[in-house]
C-alpha positions in Angstrom: -57.7 -16.3 -35.5 -58.6 -12.7 -36.2 -61.6 -11.3 -38.0 -61.2 -11.1 -41.9 -61.8 -7.5 -41.8 -59.0 -6.8 -39.3 -56.4 -4.7 -41.1 -53.0 -6.5 -41.4 -49.6 -5.2 -42.1 -46.2 -6.9 -42.4 -42.9 -5.6 -41.0 -39.4 -6.7 -42.1 -36.8 -5.9 -39.5 -33.1 -5.7 -40.5 -31.2 -8.5 -38.6 -30.3 -7.3 -35.1 -32.0 -6.9 -31.8 -31.4 -3.2 -31.9 -33.5 -2.8 -35.0 -36.3 -5.2 -33.5 -36.9 -3.3 -30.3 -38.6 -0.2 -31.5 -40.4 -2.1 -34.1 -41.9 -4.4 -31.6 -43.1 -1.3 -29.7 -44.5 0.1 -32.9 -46.3 -3.2 -33.6 -47.8 -3.3 -30.0 -49.3 0.3 -30.4 -50.8 -0.6 -33.7 -52.3 -3.7 -32.1 -53.4 -2.0 -28.8 -54.6 1.3 -30.2 -55.6 0.8 -33.7 -56.8 -2.9 -33.9 -54.3 -4.2 -36.5 -52.8 -7.6 -36.8 -49.0 -7.6 -37.6 -46.7 -10.3 -39.1 -43.0 -9.9 -38.6 -41.2 -11.4 -41.6 -37.5 -12.1 -40.7 -34.7 -12.6 -43.3 -31.5 -13.9 -42.0 -28.3 -15.6 -42.7 -28.6 -17.9 -39.7 -31.2 -19.3 -37.4 -33.0 -16.8 -35.1 -31.2 -15.8 -32.2 -32.2 -16.6 -28.6 -32.9 -12.8 -28.0 -35.1 -12.8 -30.9 -37.1 -15.6 -30.0 -37.5 -14.5 -26.2 -38.9 -11.1 -27.5 -41.3 -12.7 -30.1 -42.6 -15.3 -27.6 -43.6 -12.5 -25.1 -45.7 -10.8 -27.8 -49.7 -11.1 -28.1 -51.3 -13.4 -30.3 -52.2 -10.8 -32.8 -48.5 -10.3 -33.5 -47.1 -13.3 -35.5 -43.7 -14.0 -36.9 -42.4 -16.0 -40.0 -38.8 -16.7 -40.5 -37.6 -17.0 -44.1 -34.9 -19.5 -44.9 -31.5 -18.3 -44.2 -29.7 -16.8 -47.2 -26.1 -17.7 -48.2 -23.5 -14.9 -47.7 -20.4 -17.2 -47.9 -19.3 -15.1 -50.9 -18.7 -12.0 -48.9 -15.2 -11.3 -47.6 -14.8 -11.4 -43.9 -14.2 -7.7 -43.9 -17.6 -6.9 -45.3 -19.2 -4.1 -43.2 -22.5 -4.9 -41.3 -24.5 -2.6 -43.5 -23.3 -4.9 -46.5 -24.3 -8.0 -44.8 -27.8 -6.6 -43.6 -28.6 -5.2 -46.8 -27.6 -8.3 -48.9 -29.5 -10.5 -46.5 -32.8 -8.6 -47.2 -32.1 -8.5 -51.0 -31.3 -12.2 -51.4 -34.4 -13.0 -49.2 -36.6 -11.5 -51.9 -37.4 -15.0 -53.6 -38.5 -16.3 -50.2 -40.5 -13.2 -49.6 -42.1 -13.5 -53.0 -43.1 -17.1 -52.4 -44.5 -16.2 -49.0 -46.6 -13.3 -50.5 -47.8 -15.6 -53.4 -49.0 -18.1 -50.6 -50.8 -15.5 -48.8 -52.2 -14.1 -51.9 -53.7 -17.3 -52.9 -55.3 -17.6 -49.4 -56.6 -13.9 -49.7 -54.4 -13.1 -46.5 -52.0 -10.6 -48.3 -51.1 -7.6 -45.9 -52.2 -4.2 -47.1 -48.9 -2.6 -46.2 -45.3 -3.7 -45.9 -42.9 -1.7 -43.5 -39.2 -2.1 -43.7 -36.4 -0.3 -41.8 -33.6 1.7 -43.6 -31.8 -1.4 -45.0 -34.8 -3.2 -46.2 -35.8 -1.1 -49.4 -35.1 -3.9 -51.8 -38.2 -5.6 -50.4 -40.1 -2.9 -52.1 -39.7 -4.9 -55.4 -41.9 -7.8 -54.0 -44.4 -5.2 -52.5 -44.8 -3.7 -55.8 -45.4 -7.0 -57.6 -48.3 -7.7 -55.1 -49.6 -4.0 -54.9 -48.8 -3.8 -51.2 -48.1 -0.4 -50.1 -44.5 0.1 -49.0 -43.5 2.3 -45.9 -40.2 2.8 -44.1 -39.8 2.8 -40.4 -36.6 4.9 -39.6 -35.4 3.9 -36.3 -33.1 6.7 -35.7 -33.6 10.5 -35.6 -34.8 13.3 -38.0 -31.2 14.7 -38.5 -29.7 11.4 -39.8 -32.9 10.8 -41.8 -32.5 14.2 -43.4 -28.9 13.5 -44.3 -30.0 10.2 -46.0 -32.6 11.9 -47.9 -29.9 14.4 -49.1 -27.2 11.7 -49.6 -28.0 10.9 -53.3 -27.5 14.5 -54.2 -24.6 15.0 -52.1 -22.9 11.8 -53.6 -23.4 13.4 -57.1 -22.0 16.9 -56.2 -19.2 15.9 -54.0 -15.8 14.6 -55.4 -13.8 14.3 -52.3 -14.4 12.0 -49.3 -16.9 13.3 -46.7 -14.1 13.1 -43.9 -11.9 15.4 -46.0 -14.4 18.2 -46.3 -13.3 21.4 -44.8 -16.8 22.9 -44.1 -19.6 21.2 -42.2 -22.7 19.8 -44.1 -25.6 22.0 -43.7 -29.1 20.5 -44.2 -32.3 22.5 -43.6 -33.3 22.3 -39.9 -30.4 20.1 -39.0 -27.2 20.7 -36.8 -24.3 21.2 -39.1 -22.2 18.0 -39.3 -18.7 17.5 -40.3 -17.5 14.8 -42.4 -15.9 12.9 -39.5 -19.0 12.9 -37.4 -21.1 11.0 -40.3 -22.0 7.6 -39.9 -19.2 4.8 -40.4 -20.3 3.7 -43.9 -19.7 7.4 -45.1 -16.1 7.4 -44.1 -15.0 5.5 -47.1 -17.1 6.0 -50.3 -15.3 3.1 -52.1 -16.4 0.6 -49.6 -19.4 -1.6 -50.2 -21.0 -0.5 -46.9 -21.4 3.0 -48.3 -22.6 1.8 -51.7 -25.3 -0.1 -49.9 -26.2 2.8 -47.7 -26.6 5.0 -50.7 -28.4 2.3 -52.7 -31.0 2.3 -49.9 -31.1 5.9 -49.4 -32.0 6.3 -53.3 -35.1 4.2 -52.8 -36.4 6.2 -49.8 -38.5 8.2 -52.3 -40.3 5.0 -53.4 -42.0 4.8 -49.9 -45.5 5.8 -49.5 -44.5 7.3 -46.1 -41.6 7.3 -43.5 -42.4 6.5 -39.9 -39.8 8.4 -37.7 -38.8 7.3 -34.1 -38.5 10.9 -32.9 -40.7 13.7 -31.6 -41.2 17.4 -32.3 -40.0 18.8 -28.9 -36.7 16.9 -29.4 -35.9 18.1 -33.1 -38.4 20.7 -34.0 -36.5 22.4 -36.8 -35.3 19.1 -38.4 -38.9 17.6 -38.2 -40.5 20.6 -39.6 -38.1 20.8 -42.5 -38.7 17.1 -43.2 -42.4 17.9 -43.3 -42.2 20.5 -46.1 -43.4 19.1 -49.2 -40.9 18.3 -51.7 -40.6 16.2 -55.0 -39.3 12.7 -54.3 -39.8 13.1 -50.7 -42.4 10.9 -48.8 -44.5 12.3 -46.1 -42.8 11.8 -42.7 -44.7 10.9 -39.7 -43.0 11.6 -36.4 -44.5 8.8 -34.0 -41.7 8.6 -31.4 -40.4 8.0 -28.8 -41.0 4.3 -29.1 -39.0 2.6 -26.4 -38.9 -0.7 -24.4 -40.7 -0.1 -21.2 -39.3 -3.3 -19.9 -35.7 -4.6 -20.2 -33.7 -2.9 -22.9 -32.8 -6.2 -24.3 -33.7 -9.9 -23.3 -31.6 -11.2 -20.6 -30.0 -14.3 -22.0 -26.9 -14.2 -19.8 -28.6 -15.5 -16.8 -27.7 -12.2 -14.7 -29.9 -11.6 -11.7 -31.6 -8.4 -12.7 -32.8 -7.6 -9.3 -29.1 -7.2 -8.1 -29.0 -3.8 -9.8 -32.3 -2.7 -8.6 -31.7 -3.8 -5.0 -28.4 -1.9 -5.2 -29.8 1.1 -6.5 -32.4 1.1 -3.9 -29.7 1.7 -1.3 -28.2 4.7 -3.1 -29.0 8.4 -2.7 -31.4 9.9 -5.3 -29.7 11.0 -8.4 -26.4 9.8 -7.3 -25.5 7.0 -9.6 -24.0 7.1 -13.1 -25.1 4.3 -15.3 -22.4 3.1 -17.9 -23.3 1.1 -20.9 -22.2 0.9 -24.4 -25.1 -1.1 -25.7 -25.5 -4.8 -26.8 -22.7 -4.2 -29.6 -20.3 -1.8 -28.0 -16.9 -2.8 -27.0 -13.8 -0.9 -26.0 -10.1 -2.0 -26.5 -8.3 -3.2 -23.5 -6.4 -0.1 -22.9 -9.6 2.1 -23.2 -11.6 -0.3 -20.8 -8.8 0.1 -18.3 -8.6 3.9 -18.6 -12.5 4.2 -18.2 -12.1 2.0 -15.1 -9.4 4.2 -13.5 -11.4 7.3 -14.4 -14.5 6.0 -12.7 -12.6 5.1 -9.6 -10.9 8.4 -9.3 -14.0 10.5 -9.9 -15.4 9.2 -6.5 -18.9 8.9 -8.0 -21.3 6.0 -7.7 -21.7 4.0 -10.8 -23.3 0.9 -12.4 -21.1 -0.4 -15.3 -22.4 -3.0 -17.8 -19.0 -4.5 -18.8 -18.2 -6.4 -21.9 -15.0 -8.3 -22.9 -12.7 -5.8 -24.9 -12.4 -5.8 -28.7 -9.2 -6.8 -30.5 -8.3 -9.2 -27.8 -6.1 -11.5 -30.3 -3.8 -8.5 -31.0 -3.6 -7.3 -27.5 -0.6 -7.9 -25.1 -3.4 -8.9 -22.6 -4.4 -11.9 -24.8 -2.3 -14.5 -23.0 -3.0 -13.7 -19.5 -6.7 -12.8 -19.6 -9.8 -14.8 -19.9 -11.7 -14.1 -23.2 -14.9 -14.9 -21.6 -15.0 -13.2 -18.3 -14.9 -9.4 -18.8 -14.2 -8.8 -15.1 -10.7 -10.1 -15.6 -9.7 -7.3 -17.8 -10.4 -4.6 -15.0 -7.2 -3.1 -13.5 -5.9 -4.9 -10.5 -7.6 -3.8 -7.3 -10.3 -1.9 -9.1 -13.2 -4.0 -7.6 -11.9 -3.6 -4.1 -11.2 0.1 -4.6 -14.7 0.9 -5.8 -16.5 -1.6 -3.4 -19.7 0.0 -2.1 -19.7 2.9 -4.5 -19.7 0.8 -7.8 -21.3 -2.2 -9.2 -19.8 -3.9 -12.2 -22.2 -6.2 -14.0 -20.9 -8.6 -16.8 -22.6 -8.3 -20.2 -26.3 -7.3 -19.4 -28.3 -5.2 -17.0 -32.1 -4.3 -16.9 -31.5 -1.0 -18.7 -35.0 0.5 -18.8 -35.5 -0.2 -15.1 -32.1 1.3 -14.2 -32.8 4.5 -16.2 -36.2 4.8 -14.4 -34.7 4.4 -11.0 -34.8 7.6 -8.9 -31.2 7.0 -7.8 -29.9 7.1 -11.4 -28.6 10.7 -12.2 -26.7 10.2 -15.3 -26.0 7.8 -18.3 -22.6 7.3 -19.9 -23.7 6.1 -23.3 -22.7 5.0 -26.8 -25.5 7.2 -28.2 -27.4 4.5 -29.9 -30.9 5.9 -30.6 -32.8 3.3 -28.5 -30.6 4.1 -25.4 -30.9 7.9 -26.1 -34.6 7.7 -26.1 -34.7 5.5 -23.1 -32.6 8.1 -21.3 -34.8 11.0 -22.5 -38.1 9.5 -21.5 -36.7 9.0 -17.9 -35.2 12.4 -17.9 -31.6 11.2 -17.4 -28.8 13.5 -18.8 -26.1 11.8 -20.7 -22.3 11.6 -21.2 -21.8 11.0 -25.0 -19.3 8.3 -25.8 -20.1 7.3 -29.6 -18.5 4.1 -31.0 -19.9 3.1 -34.3 -22.8 3.4 -36.9 -24.5 6.8 -36.7 -23.6 7.5 -33.0 -21.2 10.3 -33.7 -23.9 12.2 -35.4 -26.4 11.4 -32.6 -23.7 12.6 -30.1 -23.4 16.0 -32.1 -27.1 16.4 -32.0 -27.4 15.7 -28.3 -24.3 17.9 -27.3 -24.4 20.8 -29.6 -28.1 21.2 -30.4 -30.4 19.6 -28.0 -27.8 20.3 -25.2 -28.8 17.2 -22.9 -25.4 15.6 -23.0 -21.6 16.3 -22.5 -19.1 14.9 -24.9 -16.5 12.5 -23.3 -13.8 13.9 -25.7 -14.0 16.2 -28.7 -10.5 15.9 -29.9 -9.2 14.1 -33.1 -7.6 11.6 -30.8 -10.7 9.6 -29.8 -8.9 7.9 -26.8 -10.5 9.0 -23.6 -8.0 9.2 -20.9 -8.8 8.7 -17.0 -8.4 12.3 -16.6 -11.1 13.1 -19.3 -13.3 10.6 -17.5 -13.0 12.2 -14.2 -13.6 15.7 -15.6 -16.7 14.8 -17.6 -18.3 12.6 -14.8 -17.9 15.4 -12.3 -19.1 18.0 -14.7 -22.4 16.1 -15.3 -23.0 14.9 -11.8 -22.2 18.1 -10.0 -22.2 21.7 -10.4 -24.1 24.4 -12.5 -23.3 22.8 -15.9 -24.9 19.5 -14.8 -27.8 21.1 -13.4 -28.6 23.0 -16.6 -28.4 19.8 -18.5 -30.7 18.1 -16.0 -33.3 20.8 -16.3 -33.1 20.6 -20.2 -33.7 16.8 -19.8 -36.6 17.3 -17.5 -38.2 19.5 -20.2 -37.7 16.9 -22.8 -39.1 14.3 -20.6 -42.3 16.2 -20.1 -42.3 16.7 -24.0 -42.1 13.0 -24.6 -45.0 12.5 -22.2 -47.0 15.0 -23.9 -46.7 13.9 -27.6 -47.8 10.4 -26.5 -51.0 11.4 -24.9 -54.3 10.7 -26.7 -54.2 14.2 -28.0 -50.4 14.3 -28.5 -48.6 15.1 -31.7 -47.1 11.6 -32.0 -50.3 9.9 -31.3 -52.1 11.8 -34.0 -49.3 11.1 -36.5 -49.8 7.4 -35.9 -53.6 7.7 -36.2 -53.2 9.6 -39.5 -51.1 6.8 -40.9 -53.4 4.0 -39.4 -56.5 5.6 -40.9 -54.6 5.6 -44.4 -53.8 1.9 -43.9 -57.3 1.0 -43.0 -58.3 2.6 -46.3 -56.2 0.2 -48.2 -58.0 -2.8 -49.8 -59.3 -5.1 -47.1 -57.3 -8.1 -46.4 -57.4 -11.0 -43.8 -55.6 -10.3 -40.5 -55.2 -14.2 -40.1 -52.5 -15.1 -37.4 -49.5 -17.2 -38.6 -47.6 -19.4 -36.1 -43.9 -19.1 -35.7 -42.3 -21.0 -38.5 -39.9 -21.1 -41.5 -41.0 -20.2 -44.8 
C-alpha cells in the first residue's frame, strides 16, 4: 500500500491494445520519475482480453487496474463503426464509474486527476461531479490533434462531404490535407462514427490539458501552433515519444519470438525490410497475393508478419483456403521461392526488437502511430501503406512533411500492384532516395533521444504537468487489486 500522500491519478483507456500501449508507458514514467500511483479503469463490452491481462500483470505494484462491468451494446447495428462502439462503451460506463468514484471518495482515495484518451471525454461528466481534474492523453500526432480541435468549426462552416472538397484543409502549422486523406469517420458525415468523433472533439476544450504523444523535432510547426494560447484550447504538452521498449504487443499466439531475432542475426546490416500492418490490419486476398509477388520479385530480404485476409466469405478463395492459417493464402511456390531471403511469420512478431535490430533497414507499415514512433526511435525509414483510422493522414505527414517515408501508392486506385511493391521497396532499400530518407530518419532518432533526456523538452513538459497535478488536493495513492467494479 502506497503512502497516503503519494499523488494518485486514474486513467481510462479506450478499448483496444493499441490505445493501452502508450498509456502504459505514460503510467510507467509517472511512477518511475514522478512518484505517482496510477489506477487504470477499464470500460468494456466484454471481459478483458488475454493481451490486456498479460500487459497489466507485467506492471509494477504502483500501477493498479479496475475493470468496470461490461456494458450492453446489443442495440447497435452490426455495421456500427469502431469509433461508435468505443465512444458508447465509455459513455454507458459512466454509472459504474460514478459508483467507483463514490466508493473511493467515501474512503478518501479519490484520484486528483482523470486522464482519458480521445474517445473518452464523456467520462468528464463524472470527473466534474467529484471535482477531479480532467485531462486528455492524445495517442497520435499534433497534425491530427490540430484537425480535431478545428473540427467543430469546420463542421459548422462546410456543407459538403470532406472527401468532395476541391481544396486541401489548411490548419496553422500542419501539412495541408485533402478530404480523402482524413480519418475514416470523416468520410461520411451522416455516419454515427463521424458524429461521435465530432462529439468528443467538441469536448476537448473541457480538458485542463492535453498530453500529446509526439515531440518537437518531429512536428515543430504543428506543436508550436498548438501551444499558441487561444480561447477554448487547453494547454498542450508534447511528452513523446512514448513507445513500448519490449514487444510491440503481447505474444498470445505462441510464436517463438527468438526465431525472428536469430534469423536477423544472420543477415547483413540494414538489409531486411520488416513488413507488418499492425494488430488490426488486414489485406484482401488479392492484395495479399500481390504484395507477396512484389516482395519476391524485389529480391530484397524481408520479415513479413502475415494475417488471414479480410473479406474471406466473399472471396473466391473461401472454399479452398483455411481461415485460420494465413500461410495458406500465399501464392503457390512463394515460400520456396523466397527461402533464405524471406521469413514469413503468422500473426505476431516481436516488433520492437525487430526494429531495433541492426539488420533491419526498412519498415513497410500501416502508419499506426505506435508503429510509426517505434520506427522513429530506432531510426528505421518507412514505406507508408495506410489502411484505416487516421493512418492516411499519418502517411501524408511522414511522406510530404517529415520526409522519412515513401508512399506505396498515391493514386485514387488504392490497390498496390506487384510492380508498385517492387518499385517502392527498391527505392527505399537502395539508391540515393533511400539514403536521403535514412539520413533524415537518423536525425529524428537523435531528436527523440534528446527530448527524453533529463533536460529534454518532453521530459520538461511531463515534469510541468506532474508538478501541476501534485498541487491538486492531496488524496490517497492506495493500490487496488485487479477486479471488477
